[in-house]
N, C-alpha and C positions, 0 to 999 in steps of 0.2 A: 868132346864139347860140341853142342849143337850150334849150327851156324845161325848168326843173328840176321834177321831180315834187313834188307837195305832200307835207306831212308825213303825211297820211292814206295816200296812195299808197305812200310809202316804208315806212310801217308794215306795210301789207298785203304788199308785196314781201318784206320781212324775215320776216314770218310764213310765207309760202309757202316761202322758202328754208330756214327752220328745219324745216318739215314734211317737205320732201324730204330734208333731211339726216338726220332721224330715220328716215325710211323706208329710206334707203340703209344706215344703220347697223344697223337691225333686219334687213334682208335679208341683210347680210353676216354678222350673228350667226347667223341660221338656217342659212345656207349652211355656215358653219364648224362648227356643231353637227352637221349632217348628215354633213359630212366626217369629223368625229371619230368618229361612230358607224360610218361605212363603214370607216375605218382600223382601228377596233377589230375589226370583223368580218373584215377581211382578215388582220389579225394572228392571230386565232384560227384561221382556215383555214390560213394558212401554217404555223403551229406544228403543227397537226394533220397537215398533209401531209408536212412534213419532220422532225417530231419535234425541232425546234430553234427557237430564237428568232433564227436567222440564215438568210437565203436562201443556197442553194448557189451557188458560183461556177461556174455553167454556163448553158446556154441556158434551162433551165427557170427558174432563179433570176432571170435577166435579164428574161424575159418577165413574171414576176410583179412585178418591180421597175418595169417599164414601166407596168403597170396601176396601180400605186400612184402613180407620178409623174403619171399622168393626173388623179388626184384631188388631188394636192398642189399642182400649179402654179396651180390656180384659187383657192386660198385667199388671203385678204388678208395672212396672215402666213406665206406660203409660204417665204420666205427662211429663216426660223428653223426652222419645222416640218420642211421638206424635209431640211435638213442634219442635224437631230436624228434623223429617222427613218432616213435612209440610213446614218448613222454606226452606228446600232444594228443594222439589219437587213442592210446590205450594205457592211461596212467594207472589203471587198476591191476595190471599184470605184475606178478612178482618177478624178481630177478631170476630165480631158479626156473620158473616156467618159461620165461623169455629165452633163457639159455637153451632149454630143451627144444623149443620151437626153432631157435636159430640154428641149432645143430642139424635139424631135420630139413631146413630150408635149402633151396637151390634149384628148384625146378625152373626150366625155361618155358615161358608161356608165349605161344603165338597169339596174334590178335584174334584169330577165330576161336581158338581153344578158350581163351580168357573170356571172350564175349559170351560163349555158350555156358561156361562155368558160372558166370555172374548172372546170366539171364538178362543181359542188356538188350532191350528192344531197340528197334530202329528209331522210334519216336524219342526215346530217352537219349539215345546217342546224338540225335540231331539237336534236340532242345538243350542238352547239357554241353554241346559243342565238344564232344569227345572225339579225338582224332586217332588215338593209338589202339583202340579196342574195337573190334568188329561187332556188328549186331549178331545176336545169337542165331544159330541155325545156318550160318553161311559156311560154305567150303572155302578153302584157300583160293581156288580159282575164281569163285564168285567175289570174294573180298578184294582180290587183286584187280578184277575188272571194275568194281565199284570205285576203287581208289583211283584208277586211271581215268574213269569217266568224270569224277569230281575234279581232277586236275585239268582235264580238257575244258570243263565248264568254267573253272576259275580263269583259265587262259582266255576263253571267249569273253567272259565278263570284263576282264582287264583290258582287252583290246577294244571292246565296245565303249568302255569308260574313256579310254584315250581318244577315240574318235569323237565322242561327244564333247570332250574338253577342247579338242582342237577346233571343232566346228563353232563352239561358243566363243573361243578366242578370235576366230576370223570374223565372226559377226560383230564382236565388240570393237575390233579394230577398224572395220569398214565404215566409213562415214555415210550418213544418209544423203539423199539428193540435195536437201536444203543446206546441209553442211558443206557439200561440194560447191554449191553456188556461192555461199558466203565466203568460203576460203579463197575464192578468186577475186573477191572485192577488196579494195584497199581499206586499211583501218580507219582512215579519215579522208574526207573530201569525196570527190566523185570520179567516175571512170567512164570514158566514152565507149560507145558500142564497138568501135573498131579495136580498141585496146582489149576489151573483154573478149572479143573474138580471137585475138592473138593469143591470149592466155589459155583459152579453151584448146587451141591447136597445140600449144606446148604440153598440155596435160590431156592426152587422148582419152584416158579412162574417165576423167571428169566430163568430157564431152559426151561419152556414152551415157553417163548418168543424166545429163541435161536432155538427151534425146529420148530418155525413158527406156533405154535398153537394159 
């Protein structure tokens, strides 16, 4: 009779199982998120290419449908998402033809391979705000360098925006010279010159404003 693991060992095995389960769920979530972004980009490109939210019932439409199926069949929720996407974009396809194409699908597309296959130009990519497909003709190294440069530019723009916002905030909060002087005066009545001088000494920054510094 095999020895049963101790409670401590069982606890560690359970913890490892939970950790691997979380890792698989997290990996599945990231993969689905990337697939959603890629589907969004494909939809934008197809709409731009055909001027419609439906693929044409021809060889070109079937080729683009095949590319989409390559992305859909790997999803954990492919049964639901695939049917919904096909119903919207290719309602003309028969169930038997769809099943044949689905059985043949499964290619993994890199951003550069897909961009070259679709013939996506850099102008189209920029104007359509496509992020997961590279412009046609780029190598993996060139695409990676462009991706890093875009991130650096976003970081620079974000930092510049923060600096401008902080500068505007400081200018808004800083009173004008006239406001400085008025803030030293009482709300009602009058104030002697000596009392006003004492108040200026208490608030040195306001004194600098009075001296025009």
